[in-house]
C-alpha positions as a printed NumPy array, in Angstrom:
array([[ -40.651,  -72.901,   -5.031],
       [ -40.516,  -73.483,   -0.893],
       [ -40.884,  -77.408,   -1.403],
       [ -37.393,  -77.225,   -2.924],
       [ -35.427,  -76.207,    0.205],
       [ -37.688,  -77.59 ,    2.817],
       [ -37.506,  -75.809,    6.157],
       [ -36.638,  -79.084,    8.155],
       [ -33.082,  -79.15 ,    6.486],
       [ -30.457,  -79.351,    8.923],
       [ -28.133,  -76.616,    8.754],
       [ -23.974,  -77.08 ,    8.611],
       [ -22.047,  -75.271,   11.078],
       [ -18.809,  -73.139,   10.401],
       [ -16.327,  -75.951,   11.369],
       [ -17.923,  -79.097,    9.912],
       [ -16.771,  -78.957,    6.398],
       [ -13.209,  -78.058,    7.636],
       [ -13.717,  -81.079,   10.245],
       [ -15.014,  -83.578,    7.377],
       [ -12.214,  -82.253,    4.565],
       [  -9.576,  -83.016,    7.351],
       [ -11.221,  -86.234,    8.525],
       [ -11.099,  -87.356,    4.882],
       [  -7.416,  -86.632,    4.226],
       [  -6.27 ,  -89.075,    7.321],
       [  -8.599,  -91.506,    5.888],
       [  -6.893,  -91.492,    2.693],
       [  -3.532,  -91.166,    4.196],
       [  -3.764,  -94.464,    6.405],
       [  -5.334,  -96.363,    3.482],
       [  -1.95 ,  -95.156,    1.099],
       [   0.156,  -96.454,    4.797],
       [  -1.58 ,  -99.684,    4.306],
       [  -1.285,  -99.757,    0.762],
       [   2.471,  -99.287,    0.917],
       [   3.55 , -102.678,    2.51 ],
       [   7.251, -101.791,    2.766],
       [   7.016,  -99.221,    4.95 ],
       [   3.635, -100.026,    6.954],
       [   6.143, -103.089,    8.225],
       [   8.917, -100.95 ,    8.837],
       [   6.64 ,  -99.068,   11.248],
       [   5.869, -102.168,   13.277],
       [   9.291, -103.989,   12.394],
       [  11.863, -101.993,   13.031],
       [  10.839, -100.257,   16.732],
       [  10.528, -104.152,   17.452],
       [  13.74 , -105.511,   16.429],
       [  16.024, -102.76 ,   17.764],
       [  14.048, -102.485,   20.998],
       [  14.906, -106.655,   20.882],
       [  18.703, -106.363,   19.877],
       [  19.861, -103.243,   21.403],
       [  18.344, -104.453,   24.3  ],
       [  20.139, -107.36 ,   24.882],
       [  23.32 , -106.568,   22.659],
       [  24.392, -102.762,   24.309],
       [  26.326, -103.363,   27.686],
       [  28.785, -100.481,   28.789],
       [  30.159, -102.716,   31.305],
       [  32.427, -105.106,   29.081],
       [  33.059, -108.684,   30.046],
       [  35.005, -111.692,   29.071],
       [  37.685, -109.639,   27.038],
       [  40.454, -110.988,   25.301],
       [  43.682, -111.346,   27.553],
       [  46.925, -112.721,   26.492],
       [  49.348, -114.062,   28.822],
       [  53.116, -114.708,   28.845],
       [  53.904, -117.004,   31.546],
       [  58.022, -117.084,   31.287],
       [  57.757, -119.91 ,   34.378],
       [  55.426, -122.557,   35.056],
       [  55.407, -122.422,   38.691],
       [  52.092, -122.578,   40.837],
       [  51.819, -119.255,   41.506],
       [  51.983, -118.265,   37.771],
       [  49.309, -121.199,   37.299],
       [  47.001, -119.724,   40.116],
       [  47.226, -115.92 ,   38.282],
       [  46.179, -117.193,   35.333],
       [  43.283, -119.427,   36.844],
       [  42.786, -116.262,   38.673],
       [  42.1  , -113.999,   35.83 ],
       [  40.215, -117.2  ,   33.971],
       [  37.754, -116.968,   36.594],
       [  36.917, -113.49 ,   36.64 ],
       [  34.419, -111.733,   34.606],
       [  36.14 , -109.007,   32.991],
       [  39.13 , -110.626,   31.251],
       [  39.035, -114.289,   29.334],
       [  42.195, -115.714,   28.432],
       [  42.73 , -116.415,   24.318],
       [  46.198, -116.476,   24.101],
       [  49.682, -118.017,   25.628],
       [  52.817, -116.806,   23.862],
       [  55.786, -117.991,   24.009],
       [  57.862, -114.345,   23.576],
       [  57.125, -110.772,   24.479],
       [  57.653, -110.63 ,   20.863],
       [  54.463, -112.766,   20.103],
       [  52.839, -111.156,   22.716],
       [  53.219, -107.871,   21.299],
       [  52.101, -108.582,   17.786],
       [  48.67 , -110.297,   19.273],
       [  48.31 , -106.449,   21.13 ],
       [  49.222, -104.477,   17.78 ],
       [  46.915, -106.855,   15.495],
       [  43.549, -106.483,   17.942],
       [  43.447, -110.576,   18.393],
       [  43.53 , -108.92 ,   22.316],
       [  43.085, -106.166,   24.393],
       [  45.308, -106.778,   27.424],
       [  48.727, -108.451,   27.465],
       [  49.909, -109.726,   31.248],
       [  53.536, -110.342,   31.246],
       [  54.528, -112.983,   34.177],
       [  58.684, -112.478,   34.652],
       [  61.026, -115.171,   35.732],
       [  61.879, -116.375,   39.388],
       [  58.226, -114.248,   39.734],
       [  57.217, -117.033,   42.58 ],
       [  60.793, -117.054,   43.883],
       [  60.492, -113.37 ,   43.975],
       [  57.59 , -113.613,   45.713],
       [  58.488, -115.903,   48.604],
       [  61.423, -113.738,   49.17 ],
       [  59.328, -110.812,   50.037],
       [  60.994, -109.144,   47.609],
       [  57.527, -107.867,   45.671],
       [  58.19 , -108.257,   42.09 ],
       [  56.022, -106.511,   39.051],
       [  53.792, -107.907,   36.889],
       [  53.084, -106.093,   33.537],
       [  49.591, -105.42 ,   32.443],
       [  49.598, -103.788,   28.814],
       [  45.983, -102.477,   27.536],
       [  45.064, -101.937,   24.398],
       [  43.329,  -98.305,   25.292],
       [  42.072,  -97.208,   21.777],
       [  38.834,  -97.893,   23.591],
       [  39.408,  -96.265,   26.707],
       [  36.331,  -97.513,   27.799],
       [  37.091, -101.194,   27.783],
       [  40.265, -100.603,   29.011],
       [  39.904,  -98.544,   32.115],
       [  37.361, -101.044,   33.641],
       [  39.019, -103.504,   33.399],
       [  42.39 , -101.955,   34.793],
       [  40.761, -101.022,   37.722],
       [  39.262, -103.725,   38.893],
       [  42.194, -105.818,   38.422],
       [  44.403, -105.641,   41.102],
       [  41.667, -106.134,   43.239],
       [  39.948, -109.09 ,   41.767],
       [  43.825, -110.836,   41.474],
       [  44.449, -110.212,   45.069],
       [  40.828, -111.276,   46.324],
       [  41.102, -114.296,   43.659],
       [  44.623, -114.984,   45.559],
       [  43.941, -114.556,   49.222],
       [  43.907, -117.878,   50.111],
       [  47.028, -119.061,   47.711],
       [  49.795, -120.71 ,   49.839],
       [  52.245, -119.597,   48.062],
       [  51.356, -115.752,   49.055],
       [  53.255, -115.058,   52.286],
       [  50.702, -113.65 ,   54.987],
       [  51.06 , -109.985,   55.23 ],
       [  49.188, -106.874,   54.664],
       [  51.085, -105.794,   52.121],
       [  50.637, -106.918,   48.679],
       [  53.072, -109.757,   47.475],
       [  53.438, -108.656,   44.187],
       [  53.278, -105.223,   42.077],
       [  50.79 , -104.878,   39.279],
       [  52.237, -102.028,   36.768],
       [  49.685, -101.129,   33.837],
       [  50.212,  -99.869,   30.8  ],
       [  47.824,  -97.817,   28.608],
       [  49.121,  -98.289,   25.288],
       [  48.14 ,  -96.107,   22.074],
       [  46.559,  -93.429,   24.374],
       [  47.906,  -93.625,   27.071],
       [  46.085,  -90.493,   29.055],
       [  42.376,  -91.747,   27.939],
       [  41.888,  -88.702,   25.353],
       [  38.293,  -88.966,   24.021],
       [  38.795,  -87.663,   20.575],
       [  41.607,  -90.027,   19.936],
       [  39.052,  -92.804,   20.04 ],
       [  36.154,  -91.013,   18.295],
       [  37.643,  -89.356,   15.42 ],
       [  38.873,  -92.244,   13.994],
       [  35.483,  -94.015,   14.438],
       [  33.944,  -90.59 ,   12.851],
       [  35.253,  -91.053,    9.621],
       [  33.558,  -94.297,    9.016],
       [  29.93 ,  -93.323,   10.314],
       [  30.091,  -90.546,    8.557],
       [  31.006,  -92.094,    5.396],
       [  28.496,  -94.658,    6.413],
       [  25.594,  -92.521,    6.684],
       [  26.849,  -89.79 ,    3.824],
       [  27.016,  -93.154,    0.907],
       [  24.391,  -95.028,    1.939],
       [  22.039,  -91.783,    1.291],
       [  23.452,  -90.995,   -1.565],
       [  23.333,  -93.72 ,   -3.426],
       [  20.014,  -95.026,   -2.031],
       [  18.273,  -92.099,   -3.405],
       [  20.037,  -92.624,   -7.105],
       [  17.666,  -94.86 ,   -8.841],
       [  14.446,  -94.495,   -6.866],
       [  15.116,  -90.604,   -7.812],
       [  15.007,  -91.85 ,  -11.305],
       [  11.933,  -93.915,  -10.826],
       [  10.066,  -90.71 ,   -9.08 ],
       [  11.132,  -88.177,  -12.257],
       [  10.314,  -90.418,  -14.784],
       [  13.862,  -90.261,  -16.644],
       [  14.355,  -94.372,  -15.813],
       [  13.26 ,  -94.591,  -19.365],
       [  15.649,  -92.549,  -21.144],
       [  18.644,  -94.628,  -19.292],
       [  17.178,  -98.132,  -20.216],
       [  16.758,  -96.84 ,  -23.868],
       [  20.702,  -96.062,  -23.797],
       [  22.927,  -98.73 ,  -25.089],
       [  24.046,  -99.467,  -21.629],
       [  24.235, -102.572,  -19.193],
       [  23.155, -102.402,  -15.977],
       [  26.759, -103.06 ,  -14.361],
       [  28.022,  -99.807,  -16.314],
       [  24.902,  -98.156,  -15.219],
       [  25.787,  -99.179,  -11.743],
       [  29.421,  -98.17 ,  -12.108],
       [  28.941,  -94.682,  -13.619],
       [  26.24 ,  -93.885,  -10.682],
       [  28.315,  -95.501,   -8.07 ],
       [  32.373,  -94.089,   -8.987],
       [  31.597,  -90.233,   -8.686],
       [  30.678,  -91.36 ,   -4.909],
       [  33.881,  -92.644,   -3.86 ],
       [  35.422,  -89.783,   -5.175],
       [  32.63 ,  -87.638,   -2.903],
       [  33.504,  -90.434,   -0.114],
       [  37.461,  -89.812,   -0.89 ],
       [  37.706,  -86.523,   -0.387],
       [  35.186,  -86.453,    2.561],
       [  37.771,  -88.927,    4.309],
       [  40.298,  -87.072,    3.719],
       [  38.494,  -83.729,    5.255],
       [  38.078,  -85.184,    8.746],
       [  40.864,  -86.995,    8.86 ],
       [  42.692,  -83.176,    8.4  ],
       [  40.514,  -81.654,   10.93 ],
       [  40.502,  -84.362,   13.409],
       [  44.593,  -83.781,   12.998],
       [  44.909,  -80.173,   13.242],
       [  41.619,  -79.812,   15.639],
       [  42.433,  -82.866,   17.97 ],
       [  45.87 ,  -83.568,   17.568],
       [  44.937,  -87.244,   16.542],
       [  47.986,  -89.292,   15.316],
       [  48.59 ,  -90.758,   11.907],
       [  51.04 ,  -93.141,   12.749],
       [  50.615,  -95.836,   10.034],
       [  50.768,  -95.862,    6.211],
       [  48.489,  -93.279,    4.389],
       [  48.557,  -94.862,    1.43 ],
       [  47.066,  -98.141,    3.185],
       [  44.522,  -95.888,    4.968],
       [  43.34 ,  -94.888,    1.549],
       [  42.93 ,  -97.814,    0.155],
       [  41.245,  -99.516,    2.723],
       [  39.064,  -96.61 ,    2.983],
       [  38.34 ,  -96.988,   -0.994],
       [  37.231, -100.738,   -0.261],
       [  34.958,  -99.336,    2.704],
       [  32.924,  -96.658,    0.859],
       [  32.598,  -98.741,   -2.189],
       [  30.954, -101.403,    0.151],
       [  28.427,  -98.793,    1.23 ],
       [  27.927,  -97.521,   -1.851],
       [  27.369, -101.143,   -3.056],
       [  24.651, -101.256,   -0.391],
       [  23.148,  -98.183,   -0.743],
       [  22.529,  -98.95 ,   -4.587],
       [  21.014, -102.693,   -3.28 ],
       [  18.373, -100.68 ,   -1.543],
       [  17.6  ,  -98.135,   -4.287],
       [  16.638, -100.8  ,   -5.861],
       [  14.571, -102.587,   -3.858],
       [  12.421,  -99.009,   -2.565],
       [   9.673,  -98.03 ,   -4.661],
       [   9.809,  -94.435,   -3.687],
       [  12.539,  -92.253,   -1.999],
       [  11.149,  -91.981,    1.312],
       [  11.585,  -96.199,    1.468],
       [  15.066,  -95.838,    0.867],
       [  15.625,  -93.401,    3.35 ],
       [  13.564,  -95.818,    5.648],
       [  15.862,  -98.537,    4.951],
       [  19.191,  -96.524,    4.992],
       [  18.511,  -95.583,    8.606],
       [  17.591,  -99.059,    8.993],
       [  20.881, -100.129,    8.326],
       [  22.771,  -97.216,    9.889],
       [  21.236,  -98.093,   13.188],
       [  22.939, -101.465,   13.455],
       [  26.312, -100.487,   12.224],
       [  26.787,  -97.45 ,   14.487],
       [  25.612,  -99.414,   17.692],
       [  26.777, -102.742,   17.016],
       [  29.869, -101.432,   15.695],
       [  32.206, -100.38 ,   18.626],
       [  31.619,  -97.088,   18.018],
       [  29.779,  -96.221,   20.716],
       [  30.087,  -98.944,   22.806],
       [  32.512, -101.69 ,   23.582],
       [  32.519, -104.576,   20.916],
       [  34.359, -106.935,   22.808],
       [  31.35 , -106.42 ,   26.115],
       [  28.54 , -107.111,   23.565],
       [  27.556, -111.028,   24.341],
       [  28.499, -113.262,   21.326],
       [  25.454, -113.606,   19.077],
       [  26.01 , -109.439,   18.803],
       [  29.754, -109.967,   17.546],
       [  28.518, -111.918,   15.481],
       [  25.91 , -109.739,   13.91 ],
       [  28.567, -107.074,   13.797],
       [  31.274, -108.761,   12.196],
       [  28.451, -108.87 ,    9.183],
       [  28.816, -104.735,    9.433],
       [  31.331, -102.81 ,    7.214],
       [  31.683, -100.087,    9.992],
       [  32.88 , -102.815,   11.935],
       [  35.777, -104.221,   10.44 ],
       [  36.678, -100.04 ,    9.132],
       [  36.813,  -99.04 ,   12.545],
       [  38.938, -101.608,   13.945],
       [  41.046, -100.419,   10.328],
       [  41.078,  -96.769,   11.645],
       [  41.889,  -96.766,   14.46 ],
       [  44.604,  -98.754,   14.272],
       [  46.562,  -97.506,   11.817],
       [  45.95 ,  -94.113,   13.207],
       [  47.235,  -94.7  ,   16.73 ],
       [  48.907,  -98.447,   16.547],
       [  50.922,  -97.877,   13.534],
       [  49.579, -101.419,   12.232],
       [  50.582, -102.726,    8.815],
       [  48.404, -104.451,    6.074],
       [  49.41 , -107.762,    7.156],
       [  48.002, -106.729,   10.874],
       [  44.51 , -106.106,    9.555],
       [  44.157, -108.753,    6.515],
       [  41.361, -110.17 ,    8.504],
       [  39.153, -106.724,    8.411],
       [  40.628, -106.363,    4.947],
       [  39.231, -109.55 ,    3.591],
       [  36.084, -109.125,    5.307],
       [  35.475, -105.763,    3.885],
       [  36.118, -106.98 ,    0.229],
       [  33.561, -109.653,    0.944],
       [  31.22 , -107.666,    1.749],
       [  31.704, -105.854,   -0.735],
       [  31.442, -108.502,   -3.432],
       [  28.378, -109.73 ,   -1.653],
       [  26.603, -106.277,   -1.724],
       [  27.276, -105.982,   -5.876],
       [  26.221, -109.17 ,   -7.186],
       [  22.898, -108.557,   -5.259],
       [  22.695, -105.064,   -6.187],
       [  23.273, -105.667,  -10.067],
       [  20.46 , -108.781,   -9.815],
       [  17.997, -106.354,   -8.021],
       [  19.033, -103.674,  -10.521],
       [  18.427, -106.298,  -13.633],
       [  15.123, -107.261,  -12.568],
       [  13.909, -103.557,  -11.954],
       [  14.762, -103.198,  -16.023],
       [  12.612, -106.296,  -16.299]])
């Protein structure tokens, strides 16, 4: 029997079995990852796209901020000031209102971040050495964007007008620049962050809830039970979404309540309008999450899609970085994100007291995004059933 056990057979070391099994499991995992094309694509595409997108889009020093100038006189000095503003990198004159009421509405609606008023008889007062005042009002709901521009306003104007012949010679500035930070005069960070957190938290939770809904049914094998019931795809979708609308509404009320009680965040506007637009925003995110659940093959893919969608929302919406400071192409991308519009809604209602008329653009944009997301979700779910 000795020939059955040759003496020259290789001896296995104690750690060989462990290494072979571990190596085999690693190979198996790589093969499985390769077969999972969605996850494999996300591993490669997500870092490249996000690095390129955010590397160019994010700018902590905002430039070309929309500005309205009310010229109550059409003098040479007033035109010189207007030209100086247009030549700076911080301000971009986009509106020339005719009255103070129109100027105030532009600032309240969020169309401009700065409102500059050049009073009547301004040039005459400068020539007489009376040192008149030019009023500059800033929308301080975003303190970062307002502070950097306001701090440079006086120096930029004086530098730009240093050689203007209308300014008399002298060491003292020929006119005074009075700045007024509206809606958040003290520049309190919480007044900016808390309204933004309402939308950010809702985006994350609503996406996760619904992104896992259909994939969970698939993995548990209960999707067949749903399909055997006399129920349409729309009814299934609404049945899964409506409960989370209520959950999201409770979350929003909880966050706003804590913000008011602990951080002193005011709610100047109408709570009914805020509640209605919050419901619209919640429905939009639930529809997007539901679409992810119909595309994903498992819960891991659904979570990956959720993160892939959430990062652009938080970085390109104006929550962390000034929206007006981003390049135009990044602003266009941000306009397609629900969080961008909801941030404007919450900050405007809570801090400015804006009405639905003032927020009609963002409300319509949210409604259109919700319709698009719901349409895609229903179509994708019908394909899943087929």
